C-alpha positions in Angstrom: -42.4 26.1 65.9 -42.0 22.8 67.7 -40.2 24.1 70.7 -43.2 24.4 73.0 -46.9 23.6 73.2 -48.2 26.9 74.6 -46.8 30.5 74.7 -47.2 33.6 76.9 -46.0 36.8 75.2 -44.9 39.8 77.2 -44.2 43.3 76.0 -42.3 45.3 78.6 -43.7 43.0 81.3 -47.3 43.2 80.1 -49.0 40.1 78.8 -50.1 40.8 75.2 -50.9 37.3 74.0 -51.2 33.7 75.0 -52.0 30.6 73.0 -50.7 28.0 70.6 -47.4 28.7 68.7 -49.2 28.8 65.3 -51.7 31.4 66.7 -49.0 33.5 68.3 -46.8 33.5 65.2 -49.5 35.3 63.1 -50.9 37.5 65.9 -50.8 41.2 64.7 -50.3 42.6 68.2 -47.3 40.3 68.8 -45.9 41.2 65.3 -46.3 44.9 66.0 -44.6 44.6 69.5 -41.7 42.6 68.3 -41.2 43.7 64.7 -42.3 47.3 65.1 -44.4 47.3 61.9 -46.9 50.0 61.9 -45.1 52.4 64.2 -43.9 55.2 62.1 -40.3 56.1 63.0 -39.4 58.6 60.3 -41.8 60.6 58.1 -40.7 63.1 55.5 -43.2 65.3 53.6 -42.4 67.7 50.8 -38.6 67.7 51.6 -36.8 70.2 49.4 -33.1 71.3 49.6 -31.3 74.0 47.6 -27.7 74.9 47.4 -28.0 78.6 46.4 -30.1 78.6 43.2 -29.6 74.9 42.5 -32.4 72.6 43.6 -30.7 69.4 44.9 -33.8 67.7 46.3 -37.4 68.4 45.2 -40.5 67.4 47.1 -39.5 64.1 48.6 -42.1 62.1 50.6 -40.9 59.0 52.6 -42.2 56.9 55.5 -40.0 54.5 57.4 -41.6 52.2 60.1 -39.7 50.8 63.1 -38.0 47.6 62.2 -37.7 48.4 58.5 -34.4 48.4 56.7 -34.3 51.0 54.0 -31.7 51.8 51.4 -31.7 55.1 49.5 -30.4 54.4 46.0 -29.6 56.7 43.1 -27.0 57.9 40.7 -24.2 60.3 41.7 -25.7 63.7 42.3 -29.2 62.4 42.8 -29.5 63.8 46.3 -29.0 60.8 48.6 -26.4 62.5 50.8 -28.3 65.7 50.8 -31.4 63.9 52.1 -29.3 62.3 54.8 -27.8 65.7 55.8 -31.2 67.3 55.9 -32.5 64.6 58.2 -29.4 64.9 60.4 -30.1 68.6 60.7 -27.0 69.7 58.9 -28.7 71.7 56.1 -31.6 74.1 55.7 -34.6 72.5 54.1 -38.3 73.0 53.2 -41.0 70.6 54.1 -41.4 68.5 57.3 -39.3 65.8 58.8 -40.7 63.9 61.8 -38.7 61.4 63.9 -40.9 59.5 66.4 -43.6 62.2 66.4 -41.0 65.0 66.9 -40.6 67.6 64.2 -37.0 68.1 63.2 -35.8 71.5 62.4 -33.3 72.6 59.7 -29.7 73.3 60.9 -30.4 71.5 64.3 -27.8 68.7 64.2 -27.2 68.7 68.0 -30.9 68.5 68.7 -31.4 65.7 66.1 -28.4 63.8 67.5 -29.9 63.8 71.0 -33.2 62.6 69.5 -31.4 59.6 68.0 -30.6 60.7 64.5 -27.0 59.6 63.7 -25.2 61.5 61.0 -23.6 58.4 59.5 -24.4 58.7 55.8 -21.7 58.3 53.2 -20.1 55.5 51.4 -20.5 52.1 53.0 -17.2 51.2 54.8 -15.8 50.2 58.1 -16.7 52.8 60.8 -13.7 55.0 61.5 -12.2 54.5 58.0 -9.8 57.4 57.4 -7.5 58.9 54.8 -4.2 58.0 56.5 -4.0 61.3 58.3 -6.6 60.5 61.0 -9.4 62.2 59.1 -12.5 60.4 57.8 -12.5 59.2 54.2 -14.5 61.3 51.7 -18.3 61.1 51.8 -18.8 61.7 55.6 -21.2 64.2 57.0 -18.7 65.2 59.7 -15.4 65.4 57.8 -13.7 67.4 60.5 -14.1 64.6 63.1 -12.0 61.5 63.4 -13.6 58.1 63.1 -13.5 57.5 66.8 -15.1 60.9 67.6 -18.0 60.2 65.1 -18.4 56.7 66.4 -18.7 58.0 70.0 -21.2 60.7 68.8 -23.5 58.2 67.2 -23.1 55.4 69.7 -24.5 57.0 72.8 -26.4 60.0 71.7 -27.7 61.3 75.0 -24.9 60.0 77.2 -22.3 61.6 75.0 -23.6 65.0 75.8 -24.0 64.3 79.5 -20.5 63.1 80.0 -18.0 65.3 81.8 -15.0 63.3 80.7 -13.2 64.4 77.6 -10.7 62.8 75.2 -7.4 64.3 74.1 -9.2 66.4 71.4 -11.8 67.7 73.9 -14.7 65.5 72.8 -17.0 63.9 75.5 -16.3 60.3 76.3 -19.2 58.1 77.4 
């Protein structure tokens, strides 16, 4: 860090640190403010999901802090999409899911979307990928929506629901 001799660090307009670049670079308060480490964003305890008599997910615990990038890996049928659907509020589940200190409830997708949970799980691909008939490719949580509709839903969570303008399909436009 040879760009300056002395630093002042602000977090939302409040001075949180000042000093030499080497000191600032390892300051835990600065790291927390800018990298988000330590602030729990998503906490899952005892998550269980069943499809009828079949247990798809059994007692999952997971913590994700702000700023972390997490991949959920597993074989086909291991429960990756089921976990994402439970978090999005698209399935009934047992256990507790907290997003930024807010308890998420089963089957509450609209509430979870407003809170900032985007139902974007599925195969990695370009947003809006479709099957040639205007419908999303397999693996999406919202298969009945076009790519553009899903993109608008996840892009501006709260503003989408507050908009009075609608597209040709009747979906809110932000």
